C-alpha positions as CSV (number, residue, x, y, z in Angstrom):
1,M,-13.2,-11.0,-6.2
2,G,-11.7,-7.4,-6.9
3,G,-9.8,-6.0,-9.7
4,D,-10.0,-6.3,-13.7
5,Y,-8.9,-9.9,-14.1
6,A,-10.4,-11.5,-10.8
7,P,-11.1,-14.0,-9.9
8,D,-8.8,-15.9,-12.3
9,A,-5.7,-13.5,-11.7
10,T,-6.4,-13.4,-7.9
11,V,-6.4,-17.3,-7.7
12,S,-3.4,-17.8,-9.9
13,G,-1.5,-15.0,-8.1
14,A,-2.6,-16.9,-4.5
15,I,-1.2,-20.2,-6.0
16,L,2.1,-18.5,-6.9
17,A,2.3,-17.1,-3.5
18,H,1.3,-20.2,-1.7
19,Q,4.6,-22.0,-3.3
20,Q,6.8,-19.4,-1.6
21,L,5.0,-19.4,1.9
22,S,5.6,-21.5,4.7
23,G,3.4,-24.3,5.6
24,E,2.4,-22.5,8.9
25,D,0.8,-20.0,6.6
26,K,-2.5,-19.8,5.2
27,I,-4.1,-18.0,2.4
28,V,-7.7,-17.1,2.7
29,L,-9.8,-16.8,-0.7
30,I,-13.0,-14.6,0.0
31,G,-15.4,-14.9,-3.1
32,D,-17.6,-17.1,-5.3
33,Q,-16.7,-20.3,-3.7
34,A,-17.7,-22.5,-6.6
35,R,-15.6,-20.3,-9.0
36,I,-12.7,-20.4,-6.8
37,E,-12.7,-24.1,-6.2
38,E,-13.0,-24.7,-9.8
39,L,-10.2,-22.5,-10.5
40,L,-8.1,-24.3,-8.3
41,K,-8.9,-27.2,-9.4
42,Q,-8.4,-26.1,-13.0
43,K,-4.7,-25.1,-12.0
44,G,-4.0,-28.2,-10.2
45,A,-3.7,-26.8,-6.8
46,N,-3.9,-28.7,-3.7
47,S,-6.8,-26.9,-2.3
48,S,-6.0,-27.8,1.2
49,G,-3.6,-25.1,1.2
50,F,-6.1,-22.7,1.1
51,E,-9.6,-21.5,2.7
52,V,-12.5,-20.5,0.6
53,V,-15.0,-18.3,2.3
54,H,-18.0,-17.8,0.3
55,A,-19.1,-14.0,-0.5
56,S,-22.3,-14.0,-2.8
57,E,-22.0,-10.0,-3.6
58,V,-19.1,-8.1,-5.6
59,I,-18.6,-4.3,-5.1
60,E,-17.7,-3.0,-8.6
61,M,-15.1,-0.5,-9.3
62,G,-18.0,1.7,-10.7
63,D,-20.1,1.2,-7.4
64,H,-20.2,4.1,-4.9
65,P,-17.9,3.0,-2.2
66,S,-19.7,3.9,0.6
67,K,-23.1,2.9,-0.5
68,A,-22.0,-0.6,-2.0
69,Y,-19.9,-1.2,1.5
70,T,-23.0,-0.6,3.6
71,Q,-25.6,-2.4,1.0
72,K,-23.4,-5.1,-0.4
73,V,-23.1,-6.9,3.4
74,D,-22.2,-10.0,1.6
75,S,-19.1,-8.9,-0.6
76,S,-15.8,-10.0,-0.4
77,I,-14.5,-6.6,0.7
78,N,-17.2,-6.5,3.6
79,I,-16.8,-10.1,4.7
80,G,-13.1,-9.6,4.6
81,F,-13.0,-6.8,7.1
82,Q,-15.4,-8.6,9.1
83,L,-12.7,-11.5,9.2
84,L,-10.1,-9.3,10.2
85,Q,-11.8,-7.1,13.0
86,S,-12.8,-10.5,14.5
87,G,-8.9,-11.8,14.4
88,K,-9.9,-14.4,12.1
89,I,-7.4,-13.4,9.6
90,D,-3.9,-11.5,10.1
91,G,-4.0,-9.4,7.0
92,F,-6.7,-8.5,4.2
93,A,-5.4,-7.8,0.6
94,S,-7.1,-6.8,-2.3
95,A,-7.2,-5.4,-5.8
96,G,-10.8,-4.2,-5.5
97,S,-12.4,-0.7,-5.3
98,T,-9.8,1.4,-3.3
99,G,-12.8,3.7,-2.0
100,A,-14.6,0.4,-0.9
101,M,-11.6,-0.5,0.8
102,M,-11.0,2.7,3.1
103,V,-14.7,2.8,3.9
104,G,-14.2,-0.4,5.1
105,V,-11.1,0.6,7.3
106,M,-13.5,3.6,8.5
107,Y,-16.4,1.1,9.6
108,T,-14.1,-1.6,11.3
109,V,-10.5,-1.7,12.3
110,K,-10.3,2.4,12.3
111,S,-7.3,4.9,12.6
112,I,-4.6,4.6,15.2
113,P,-5.6,7.2,18.1
114,G,-3.7,9.9,17.6
115,I,-3.3,9.9,13.5
116,I,-5.1,13.0,11.8
117,R,-5.2,10.5,8.3
118,P,-4.1,7.4,7.2
119,T,-1.9,7.2,4.1
120,I,-0.9,5.1,1.3
121,T,2.8,4.6,0.0
122,S,4.5,3.4,-3.1
123,P,7.9,2.3,-3.2
124,I,10.6,4.3,-5.7
125,P,13.3,2.2,-7.1
126,K,16.7,3.7,-6.3
127,Q,20.0,2.3,-8.5
128,S,21.2,0.5,-5.3
129,G,18.8,-2.0,-5.7
130,K,16.8,-0.5,-2.6
131,S,13.4,1.8,-2.7
132,S,12.6,4.7,-1.2
133,I,8.9,5.2,0.2
134,L,6.6,7.8,-1.5
135,L,3.8,8.9,0.5
136,D,0.8,10.1,0.3
137,V,0.1,8.5,-3.3
138,G,-3.5,9.5,-3.6
139,L,-5.5,8.8,-0.4
140,N,-5.5,12.3,0.8
141,A,-5.1,15.1,-2.3
142,D,-5.6,18.1,0.1
143,C,-3.4,18.2,3.4
144,K,-2.7,20.3,6.1
145,P,1.1,20.8,7.5
146,D,0.6,18.6,10.4
147,V,-0.9,15.9,8.1
148,L,2.4,15.9,6.3
149,Y,4.4,16.0,9.6
150,Q,2.8,12.7,10.3
151,Y,3.5,11.2,6.6
152,G,7.0,11.7,7.9
153,I,6.7,9.7,11.1
154,L,4.6,6.9,9.3
155,G,6.8,6.7,6.1
156,S,10.1,6.7,8.6
157,L,8.4,3.6,10.9
158,Y,7.3,1.8,7.6
159,A,11.0,2.2,6.2
160,E,12.5,0.9,9.1
161,H,10.3,-2.1,10.2
162,V,9.3,-3.4,6.7
163,F,12.3,-2.4,4.5
164,G,14.8,-2.6,7.2
165,Y,16.2,1.0,7.1
166,K,18.2,2.3,10.1
167,N,17.4,6.0,11.0
168,P,15.3,6.7,7.4
169,K,16.3,10.0,5.7
170,V,13.0,11.8,5.3
171,G,12.6,14.4,2.7
172,L,9.8,17.0,1.8
173,M,9.0,17.3,-2.0
174,N,9.2,20.8,-3.0
175,I,10.1,23.0,-5.9
176,G,13.4,24.0,-4.3
177,S,15.7,23.0,-1.4
178,E,15.8,25.8,0.5
179,G,13.1,26.4,3.4
180,E,11.1,29.3,2.5
181,K,10.7,27.9,-1.0
182,G,7.1,26.3,-1.8
183,N,3.7,26.8,-1.6
184,L,1.6,27.7,1.7
185,L,1.5,24.1,2.3
186,T,5.1,22.9,2.0
187,K,6.6,26.4,3.6
188,A,4.5,25.6,7.0
189,A,5.1,21.7,7.0
190,Y,9.0,22.5,6.6
191,Q,8.8,24.6,9.5
192,L,7.2,21.6,11.4
193,M,9.8,19.2,10.2
194,N,12.9,21.4,10.9
195,G,15.0,20.3,14.0
196,T,11.9,17.4,14.7
197,K,13.2,14.6,17.1
198,D,10.6,12.5,15.6
199,F,12.2,11.3,12.4
200,N,15.4,12.1,10.4
201,F,14.3,15.2,8.2
202,I,16.9,15.9,5.8
203,G,14.9,19.0,4.4
204,N,13.4,19.9,1.1
205,I,14.2,17.7,-2.2
206,E,13.5,18.5,-5.5
207,G,11.9,16.7,-8.4
208,H,15.5,15.4,-9.3
209,D,16.2,14.0,-6.0
210,L,13.5,11.4,-7.0
211,F,15.7,8.5,-7.3
212,S,18.7,9.6,-5.0
213,E,20.5,7.5,-2.6
214,D,20.2,10.1,-0.5
215,V,16.7,9.9,0.7
216,D,14.7,6.9,2.0
217,V,11.0,8.4,2.7
218,I,9.5,11.3,0.4
219,V,7.0,13.1,2.1
220,C,4.1,14.9,-0.3
221,D,0.2,15.2,-0.6
222,G,-1.7,12.9,-2.5
223,F,-2.4,15.3,-5.4
224,V,1.4,15.3,-6.1
225,G,2.3,11.8,-5.0
226,N,-0.3,10.3,-7.4
227,I,1.1,12.3,-10.2
228,I,4.7,11.4,-9.3
229,L,3.6,7.5,-9.3
230,K,1.2,7.5,-12.4
231,Q,4.3,9.2,-14.4
232,A,6.8,6.7,-13.1
233,E,4.3,3.8,-14.1
234,A,4.0,5.6,-17.7
235,F,7.8,5.9,-17.7
236,H,8.2,2.1,-17.3
237,E,5.5,1.7,-19.9
238,L,7.5,4.0,-22.4
239,V,10.7,1.9,-21.9
240,K,9.0,-1.2,-22.3
241,H,7.1,0.1,-25.7
242,R,10.7,1.1,-27.0
243,N,11.9,-2.4,-26.2
244,L,14.2,-1.4,-23.9
245,E,15.8,-4.0,-21.6
246,D,17.4,-2.6,-18.5
247,E,17.5,-4.3,-14.8
248,Y,16.7,-0.8,-13.2
249,F,13.9,0.3,-15.3
250,A,12.3,-3.0,-14.7
251,R,11.7,-2.3,-11.5
252,F,9.3,0.5,-12.2
253,N,7.0,-2.3,-13.1
254,F,4.1,-2.4,-10.6
255,E,3.9,-5.9,-10.6
256,N,7.1,-6.1,-8.6
257,Y,5.3,-4.5,-5.5
258,G,1.8,-6.2,-6.0
259,G,0.3,-3.6,-3.2
260,T,0.7,-0.9,-0.5
261,P,-0.2,-1.2,3.1
262,V,-2.7,1.4,4.6
263,L,-0.6,3.3,7.3
264,G,-2.1,4.5,10.4
265,I,-4.5,1.8,11.4
266,N,-5.2,-0.6,13.7
267,S,-4.6,-3.9,11.3
268,N,-3.0,-4.9,8.2
269,V,-4.6,-3.8,5.1
270,I,-3.2,-4.1,1.5
271,I,-4.6,-2.1,-1.5
272,G,-3.4,-3.4,-4.6
273,H,-3.8,-1.9,-8.1
274,G,-7.1,-2.6,-10.0
275,I,-5.3,-4.0,-13.0
276,S,-3.1,-6.8,-11.0
277,N,-2.4,-9.9,-12.9
278,D,-1.2,-13.1,-11.7
279,I,2.2,-11.8,-10.4
280,A,1.3,-8.5,-8.8
281,I,-1.4,-10.5,-6.9
282,K,1.3,-12.9,-5.9
283,N,3.8,-10.2,-4.7
284,M,0.6,-8.2,-2.8
285,I,0.3,-11.6,-0.8
286,L,4.1,-11.9,-0.1
287,H,4.1,-8.2,1.0
288,T,1.1,-8.5,3.3
289,K,3.0,-11.4,5.0
290,G,6.1,-8.9,5.6
291,V,3.9,-6.3,6.8
292,I,2.0,-8.8,9.3
293,E,5.4,-10.1,10.5
294,A,6.7,-6.4,11.0
295,N,3.7,-5.9,13.6
296,L,3.4,-2.4,11.9
297,P,0.1,-1.5,13.4
298,E,1.6,-2.1,16.7
299,K,4.8,0.1,16.2
300,I,2.9,2.9,15.0
301,K,0.4,2.7,18.4
302,E,3.3,2.4,20.4
303,F,5.1,5.5,19.0
304,F,2.1,7.9,19.2
305,K,1.0,6.5,22.7
306,N,4.2,8.1,23.7
307,E,3.9,11.7,22.0
């Protein structure tokens, strides 16, 4: 029930995703059961391919996240986390309130021991057809150096196990390549990262390196990362507005990615864009499947257990 175009876009996207999933995979739709079943019927979908779980309440985008999560116990977000915590679903994806989703994470599946702050990411297209991973993109606007250091670990594990990169190259976003450049945060983070054995740190990178083939994971605080992400989205809209057709620039469309996992928690939670259409929902579901199959939380737990 989350997102500006729910539940129509959500159901339509689920139908598109179901067409690309194997017969062993099942999509669980959580929300107003009557509306969901009516939409499935209208769109000619085989309802046997879906499981519908009724939720009588909706957390609206304008609701206070923590109050709404605790007070609207029969909301689709609340029920989704109950199902995830009990192991009845393997992954939970939503284009609803990011704040409520993060409250749900903290109330139920929680952070992996050793993780200071979970993070969210965004892919940044490279001209080769691959993507680099940018993190954080808005979850933690204020960070300390040790948090950025952990982002290097989390981004590296994500790039390796979900995107298939071997020994991913990790760069720290800064205003200069030299180690002494930057503000207090980036200077201190550089000192922690330089010479580390926990990931393949290549040093500071600058804004013009954002789309470079020489970096696979780009680390920054959520304030900087969110500005970069929104600028990339605006750039895509500008290109589209000018009726320019280009395969590379088309990859800046958020619909191609659908959603981002919350890294550093004990289960698979994917957060989508509030303006997600059916294509974005489809890709969010397919990405959720990929994250589940990568068993990413267990990989992260194993790493931090050995630290």
